[in-house]
C-alpha positions as a Markdown table, in Angstrom:
| # | Residue | x | y | z |
|---|---|---|---|---|
| 1 | Unk | 0.0 | 0.0 | 0.0 |
| 2 | Unk | 1.2 | 3.5 | -0.9 |
| 3 | Unk | 0.6 | 6.1 | 1.7 |
| 4 | Unk | -0.1 | 9.3 | -0.2 |
| 5 | Unk | 1.2 | 12.6 | 1.2 |
| 6 | Unk | -1.4 | 14.8 | 2.9 |
| 7 | Unk | 0.6 | 18.0 | 3.7 |
| 8 | Unk | 2.5 | 18.3 | 0.4 |
| 9 | Unk | 1.7 | 21.8 | -0.9 |
| 10 | Unk | 0.8 | 22.9 | 2.6 |
| 11 | Unk | 3.6 | 22.2 | 5.1 |
| 12 | Unk | 6.2 | 21.9 | 2.3 |
| 13 | Unk | 6.2 | 22.4 | -1.5 |
| 14 | Unk | 4.2 | 19.9 | -3.5 |
| 15 | Unk | 6.6 | 19.7 | -6.5 |
| 16 | Unk | 9.9 | 18.0 | -6.5 |
| 17 | Unk | 12.1 | 20.8 | -7.7 |
| 18 | Unk | 10.6 | 23.4 | -5.3 |
| 19 | Unk | 10.8 | 20.9 | -2.4 |
| 20 | Unk | 14.5 | 20.3 | -3.0 |
| 21 | Unk | 15.0 | 24.1 | -3.2 |
| 22 | Unk | 13.1 | 24.6 | 0.1 |
| 23 | Unk | 15.1 | 21.9 | 1.9 |
| 24 | Unk | 18.3 | 23.4 | 0.7 |
| 25 | Unk | 17.2 | 26.8 | 1.9 |
| 26 | Unk | 16.6 | 25.3 | 5.4 |
| 27 | Unk | 20.1 | 23.9 | 5.5 |
| 28 | Unk | 21.7 | 27.1 | 4.2 |
| 29 | Unk | 19.7 | 29.4 | 6.5 |
| 30 | Unk | 22.4 | 31.2 | 8.6 |
| 31 | Unk | 20.0 | 32.9 | 11.0 |
| 32 | Unk | 18.1 | 29.9 | 12.3 |
| 33 | Unk | 19.4 | 27.0 | 10.3 |
| 34 | Unk | 22.8 | 25.4 | 10.4 |
| 35 | Unk | 24.1 | 27.6 | 7.5 |
| 36 | Unk | 25.6 | 24.6 | 5.8 |
| 37 | Unk | 24.5 | 22.3 | 3.0 |
| 38 | Unk | 25.3 | 18.6 | 3.4 |
| 39 | Unk | 27.5 | 17.2 | 0.7 |
| 40 | Unk | 25.1 | 14.5 | -0.5 |
| 41 | Unk | 27.4 | 13.6 | -3.4 |
| 42 | Unk | 30.0 | 12.5 | -1.0 |
| 43 | Unk | 28.3 | 10.8 | 1.9 |
| 44 | Unk | 30.5 | 10.1 | 4.9 |
| 45 | Unk | 31.2 | 6.6 | 6.3 |
| 46 | Unk | 28.8 | 5.3 | 9.0 |
| 47 | Unk | 29.9 | 6.2 | 12.5 |
| 48 | Unk | 26.7 | 5.4 | 14.3 |
| 49 | Unk | 27.2 | 7.7 | 17.3 |
| 50 | Unk | 23.7 | 9.3 | 17.0 |
| 51 | Unk | 21.0 | 7.1 | 18.4 |
| 52 | Unk | 18.1 | 9.5 | 18.2 |
| 53 | Unk | 17.0 | 12.9 | 17.0 |
| 54 | Unk | 14.3 | 15.2 | 18.4 |
| 55 | Unk | 12.9 | 17.0 | 15.4 |
| 56 | Unk | 10.0 | 19.5 | 14.9 |
| 57 | Unk | 7.2 | 19.0 | 12.5 |
| 58 | Unk | 5.6 | 22.3 | 11.5 |
| 59 | Unk | 5.7 | 23.9 | 8.1 |
| 60 | Unk | 9.2 | 24.1 | 6.6 |
| 61 | Unk | 9.0 | 27.9 | 6.6 |
| 62 | Unk | 8.7 | 27.9 | 10.4 |
| 63 | Unk | 10.5 | 24.8 | 11.7 |
| 64 | Unk | 12.5 | 23.6 | 8.7 |
| 65 | Unk | 15.7 | 25.5 | 9.5 |
| 66 | Unk | 15.5 | 24.1 | 13.1 |
| 67 | Unk | 15.0 | 20.6 | 11.8 |
| 68 | Unk | 17.9 | 21.0 | 9.4 |
| 69 | Unk | 20.3 | 21.1 | 12.4 |
| 70 | Unk | 19.5 | 17.5 | 13.4 |
| 71 | Unk | 19.4 | 16.1 | 9.9 |
| 72 | Unk | 22.8 | 17.7 | 9.1 |
| 73 | Unk | 24.4 | 16.1 | 12.1 |
| 74 | Unk | 22.8 | 12.8 | 11.3 |
| 75 | Unk | 24.1 | 12.9 | 7.8 |
| 76 | Unk | 27.6 | 13.5 | 9.1 |
| 77 | Unk | 27.1 | 10.4 | 11.3 |
| 78 | Unk | 26.5 | 8.2 | 8.2 |
| 79 | Unk | 23.5 | 6.3 | 6.9 |
| 80 | Unk | 21.9 | 3.7 | 9.1 |
| 81 | Unk | 20.0 | 0.7 | 7.8 |
| 82 | Unk | 16.7 | 2.4 | 8.5 |
| 83 | Unk | 14.9 | 5.1 | 10.5 |
| 84 | Unk | 12.2 | 4.7 | 13.1 |
| 85 | Unk | 10.0 | 7.8 | 13.1 |
| 86 | Unk | 7.8 | 8.2 | 16.1 |
| 87 | Unk | 5.1 | 10.9 | 16.0 |
| 88 | Unk | 2.1 | 12.0 | 18.0 |
| 89 | Unk | -1.4 | 11.3 | 16.8 |
| 90 | Unk | -3.0 | 14.8 | 16.3 |
| 91 | Unk | -6.3 | 13.4 | 14.9 |
| 92 | Unk | -6.9 | 10.8 | 17.6 |
| 93 | Unk | -7.6 | 8.1 | 15.1 |
| 94 | Unk | -6.6 | 4.5 | 15.3 |
| 95 | Unk | -5.0 | 2.3 | 18.0 |
| 96 | Unk | -2.8 | 3.5 | 20.9 |
| 97 | Unk | 0.4 | 2.5 | 19.1 |
| 98 | Unk | 0.0 | 2.4 | 15.3 |
| 99 | Unk | 2.7 | 0.9 | 13.1 |
| 100 | Unk | 2.6 | 1.5 | 9.4 |
| 101 | Unk | 3.8 | -2.0 | 8.5 |
| 102 | Unk | 4.0 | -2.5 | 4.7 |
| 103 | Unk | 4.3 | -0.6 | 1.4 |
| 104 | Unk | 5.7 | 2.8 | 1.1 |
| 105 | Unk | 5.3 | 6.5 | 1.9 |
| 106 | Unk | 5.1 | 8.8 | -1.1 |
| 107 | Unk | 6.3 | 12.4 | -1.2 |
| 108 | Unk | 7.2 | 14.6 | -4.2 |
| 109 | Unk | 10.7 | 13.1 | -3.9 |
| 110 | Unk | 9.5 | 9.5 | -4.4 |
| 111 | Unk | 8.6 | 6.6 | -2.3 |
| 112 | Unk | 10.3 | 5.8 | 1.1 |
| 113 | Unk | 10.0 | 2.0 | 1.7 |
| 114 | Unk | 8.7 | 0.3 | 4.8 |
| 115 | Unk | 11.2 | -2.4 | 6.0 |
| 116 | Unk | 8.4 | -5.0 | 6.3 |
| 117 | Unk | 10.6 | -7.6 | 8.1 |
| 118 | Unk | 11.4 | -5.1 | 10.8 |
| 119 | Unk | 7.7 | -4.0 | 11.1 |
| 120 | Unk | 6.6 | -7.6 | 11.4 |
| 121 | Unk | 8.9 | -8.0 | 14.5 |
| 122 | Unk | 7.4 | -4.9 | 16.1 |
| 123 | Unk | 3.8 | -5.6 | 15.5 |
| 124 | Unk | 4.1 | -9.0 | 17.1 |
| 125 | Unk | 4.7 | -7.2 | 20.4 |
| 126 | Unk | 1.8 | -6.6 | 22.8 |
| 127 | Unk | 0.0 | -3.3 | 22.4 |
| 128 | Unk | 1.6 | -2.6 | 18.9 |
| 129 | Unk | -0.8 | -2.8 | 16.0 |
| 130 | Unk | -0.3 | -2.9 | 12.2 |
| 131 | Unk | -2.6 | 0.0 | 11.2 |
| 132 | Unk | -2.9 | 2.6 | 8.4 |
| 133 | Unk | -5.8 | 4.7 | 9.7 |
| 134 | Unk | -3.8 | 6.7 | 12.3 |
| 135 | Unk | -1.3 | 7.7 | 9.6 |
| 136 | Unk | -3.6 | 8.8 | 6.8 |
| 137 | Unk | -4.1 | 12.4 | 7.9 |
| 138 | Unk | -1.2 | 12.7 | 10.3 |
| 139 | Unk | 1.6 | 15.2 | 9.5 |
| 140 | Unk | 4.1 | 14.7 | 12.3 |
| 141 | Unk | 5.9 | 11.8 | 10.7 |
| 142 | Unk | 5.3 | 12.9 | 7.1 |
| 143 | Unk | 7.3 | 16.1 | 7.3 |
| 144 | Unk | 10.4 | 14.2 | 8.4 |
| 145 | Unk | 10.5 | 12.1 | 5.3 |
| 146 | Unk | 11.5 | 14.5 | 2.6 |
| 147 | Unk | 14.6 | 15.5 | 4.6 |
| 148 | Unk | 15.7 | 11.9 | 4.8 |
| 149 | Unk | 14.9 | 11.3 | 1.1 |
| 150 | Unk | 17.0 | 14.4 | 0.2 |
| 151 | Unk | 19.9 | 13.0 | 2.1 |
| 152 | Unk | 19.7 | 9.3 | 1.3 |
| 153 | Unk | 17.5 | 8.9 | -1.8 |
| 154 | Unk | 13.8 | 8.4 | -2.3 |
| 155 | Unk | 13.6 | 4.8 | -1.2 |
| 156 | Unk | 15.2 | 5.3 | 2.2 |
| 157 | Unk | 13.7 | 2.7 | 4.6 |
| 158 | Unk | 11.4 | 4.2 | 7.3 |
| 159 | Unk | 9.3 | 2.6 | 10.1 |
| 160 | Unk | 6.5 | 5.0 | 11.1 |
| 161 | Unk | 5.0 | 4.7 | 14.5 |
| 162 | Unk | 2.1 | 6.9 | 15.6 |
| 163 | Unk | 1.3 | 7.3 | 19.3 |
| 164 | Unk | -2.2 | 8.1 | 20.3 |
| 165 | Unk | -1.7 | 7.1 | 23.9 |
| 166 | Unk | 1.3 | 9.2 | 25.3 |
| 167 | Unk | 1.0 | 8.0 | 28.9 |
| 168 | Unk | 4.0 | 7.0 | 30.9 |
| 169 | Unk | 3.1 | 3.3 | 30.6 |
| 170 | Unk | 2.8 | 3.5 | 26.9 |
| 171 | Unk | 6.1 | 5.4 | 26.5 |
| 172 | Unk | 7.7 | 2.7 | 28.6 |
| 173 | Unk | 6.2 | 0.1 | 26.2 |
| 174 | Unk | 7.5 | 1.8 | 23.0 |
| 175 | Unk | 10.9 | 2.6 | 24.3 |
| 176 | Unk | 11.4 | -0.9 | 25.8 |
| 177 | Unk | 10.2 | -2.7 | 22.7 |
| 178 | Unk | 12.3 | -0.7 | 20.3 |
| 179 | Unk | 15.4 | -1.2 | 22.5 |
| 180 | Unk | 14.8 | -5.0 | 22.8 |
| 181 | Unk | 13.5 | -6.0 | 19.4 |
| 182 | Unk | 15.9 | -3.8 | 17.4 |
| 183 | Unk | 19.0 | -4.5 | 19.6 |
| 184 | Unk | 20.9 | -6.1 | 16.7 |
| 185 | Unk | 20.0 | -3.6 | 14.0 |
| 186 | Unk | 21.7 | -0.4 | 12.9 |
| 187 | Unk | 18.9 | 2.2 | 13.0 |
| 188 | Unk | 18.3 | 5.8 | 14.1 |
| 189 | Unk | 15.2 | 7.0 | 16.0 |
| 190 | Unk | 13.4 | 10.3 | 15.2 |
| 191 | Unk | 11.1 | 11.7 | 17.8 |
| 192 | Unk | 8.8 | 14.2 | 16.2 |
| 193 | Unk | 7.4 | 17.0 | 18.3 |
| 194 | Unk | 6.8 | 20.7 | 18.6 |
| 195 | Unk | 7.1 | 22.4 | 22.0 |
| 196 | Unk | 4.9 | 25.2 | 23.4 |
| 197 | Unk | 1.9 | 26.3 | 21.3 |
| 198 | Unk | 0.3 | 29.7 | 21.0 |
| 199 | Unk | 1.8 | 31.5 | 24.0 |
| 200 | Unk | 4.1 | 34.5 | 24.2 |
| 201 | Unk | 7.7 | 34.0 | 23.3 |
| 202 | Unk | 8.7 | 34.7 | 26.9 |
| 203 | Unk | 6.3 | 32.1 | 28.2 |
| 204 | Unk | 7.3 | 29.5 | 25.7 |
| 205 | Unk | 11.0 | 29.9 | 26.4 |
| 206 | Unk | 10.4 | 29.7 | 30.2 |
| 207 | Unk | 8.3 | 26.6 | 29.9 |
| 208 | Unk | 10.3 | 24.9 | 27.2 |
| 209 | Unk | 13.5 | 25.4 | 29.2 |
| 210 | Unk | 12.2 | 22.7 | 31.6 |
| 211 | Unk | 11.5 | 20.3 | 28.7 |
| 212 | Unk | 15.0 | 20.9 | 27.3 |
| 213 | Unk | 16.6 | 20.3 | 30.6 |
| 214 | Unk | 14.7 | 17.0 | 31.0 |
| 215 | Unk | 15.9 | 15.9 | 27.5 |
| 216 | Unk | 19.5 | 17.0 | 28.4 |
| 217 | Unk | 19.4 | 14.8 | 31.5 |
| 218 | Unk | 17.9 | 11.9 | 29.5 |
| 219 | Unk | 15.1 | 11.8 | 32.1 |
| 220 | Unk | 11.8 | 10.7 | 30.5 |
| 221 | Unk | 9.8 | 10.7 | 33.8 |
| 222 | Unk | 10.8 | 14.2 | 34.6 |
| 223 | Unk | 9.9 | 15.3 | 31.0 |
| 224 | Unk | 6.4 | 13.9 | 31.3 |
| 225 | Unk | 6.0 | 15.3 | 34.9 |
| 226 | Unk | 7.0 | 18.9 | 34.0 |
| 227 | Unk | 4.6 | 18.9 | 31.0 |
| 228 | Unk | 1.7 | 18.0 | 33.3 |
| 229 | Unk | 2.8 | 20.2 | 36.2 |
| 230 | Unk | 3.4 | 23.3 | 34.1 |
| 231 | Unk | 0.6 | 22.8 | 31.5 |
| 232 | Unk | 3.1 | 22.7 | 28.7 |
| 233 | Unk | 1.4 | 22.3 | 25.3 |
| 234 | Unk | 4.2 | 20.1 | 23.8 |
| 235 | Unk | 2.4 | 17.9 | 21.3 |
| 236 | Unk | 4.9 | 15.0 | 21.2 |
| 237 | Unk | 6.0 | 14.2 | 24.7 |
| 238 | Unk | 5.3 | 10.5 | 24.1 |
| 239 | Unk | 7.6 | 10.1 | 21.2 |
| 240 | Unk | 10.4 | 12.0 | 23.0 |
| 241 | Unk | 9.9 | 10.1 | 26.3 |
| 242 | Unk | 9.9 | 6.9 | 24.3 |
| 243 | Unk | 13.2 | 7.9 | 22.6 |
| 244 | Unk | 14.7 | 8.8 | 26.0 |
| 245 | Unk | 13.6 | 5.4 | 27.5 |
| 246 | Unk | 15.1 | 3.5 | 24.5 |
| 247 | Unk | 18.3 | 5.7 | 24.8 |
| 248 | Unk | 18.7 | 4.8 | 28.4 |
| 249 | Unk | 18.7 | 1.2 | 27.5 |
| 250 | Unk | 21.1 | 1.7 | 24.6 |
| 251 | Unk | 24.1 | 3.3 | 26.3 |
| 252 | Unk | 23.3 | 6.8 | 25.2 |
| 253 | Unk | 25.6 | 9.1 | 27.2 |
| 254 | Unk | 25.0 | 12.6 | 26.0 |
| 255 | Unk | 22.4 | 15.0 | 24.6 |
| 256 | Unk | 23.3 | 17.9 | 22.4 |
| 257 | Unk | 20.8 | 20.6 | 22.1 |
| 258 | Unk | 21.3 | 21.9 | 18.6 |
| 259 | Unk | 18.7 | 24.7 | 18.1 |
| 260 | Unk | 15.7 | 26.1 | 19.8 |
| 261 | Unk | 13.6 | 28.7 | 18.0 |
| 262 | Unk | 10.0 | 29.8 | 17.6 |
| 263 | Unk | 7.6 | 30.9 | 14.8 |
| 264 | Unk | 8.0 | 34.4 | 16.2 |
| 265 | Unk | 11.6 | 34.4 | 15.1 |
| 266 | Unk | 10.3 | 34.0 | 11.5 |
| 267 | Unk | 7.1 | 36.2 | 11.6 |
| 268 | Unk | 8.2 | 38.8 | 14.2 |
| 269 | Unk | 5.0 | 38.1 | 16.1 |
| 270 | Unk | 6.2 | 37.2 | 19.6 |
| 271 | Unk | 2.7 | 37.2 | 21.2 |
| 272 | Unk | 1.5 | 33.9 | 19.9 |
| 273 | Unk | 4.3 | 31.5 | 19.0 |
| 274 | Unk | 4.9 | 27.8 | 18.4 |
| 275 | Unk | 8.3 | 26.6 | 19.6 |
| 276 | Unk | 10.7 | 24.1 | 17.9 |
| 277 | Unk | 13.7 | 22.1 | 19.0 |
| 278 | Unk | 16.4 | 20.1 | 17.4 |
| 279 | Unk | 18.5 | 17.8 | 19.5 |
| 280 | Unk | 20.6 | 14.6 | 19.1 |
| 281 | Unk | 21.1 | 11.8 | 21.6 |
| 282 | Unk | 24.6 | 10.3 | 21.4 |
| 283 | Unk | 26.0 | 6.9 | 22.3 |
């Protein structure tokens, strides 16, 4: 089954040439982006130091330059066998943990392939379900895919996991299962999330500093607690907490916060912003 794009032409350009141009703009952005274009013609050898990325999922105009920081560092770390992309379920459709288990994900750059043998291992685990319904209208995973295709080719293998239930218990399930089942594979996790939504820049920065500190300390329980205690409107705490749990089981030693920015840094409106973070978790 081919999963058709739902936010092409909305969150990112819907035509191949314009999409490539937009992605390259994100990398070359010197104000918010890394200010550096990856040398995709000369990919580096695989180092495998980066276990996971935290990556935003808004429109490329707003969060693309922030996301480019993480993708650039991952590219320099070399190509893994596949990427596991965990995103929140904004539409509240489908099972608690939805795995897109077969076929491909189409974007204007081509079709990213699902590693069906890996997906089969995951969906055999309790609470994981092979499902397409949760993914049909969900953007949080989709917006990561063109960056990966730009870096590694249209058919780059991806395993999309959509979390409707972002409770501590479910995060523990996702993180533990990925760590256990994929122990002998060379992969990279991507936890898709935006941070504070529709508050002032000052409020967002204050609240998000606690989220960032929890990620820096590789502390998933603290992350989930500060979100509840401080009413932080982070939309993907589950994917990030799951990545932290898996990281703690995979000898991850360090977090690097690459970039924090908000929509207000783009639009100039600091009264109602959405905040974005790029970070990497290192073995």
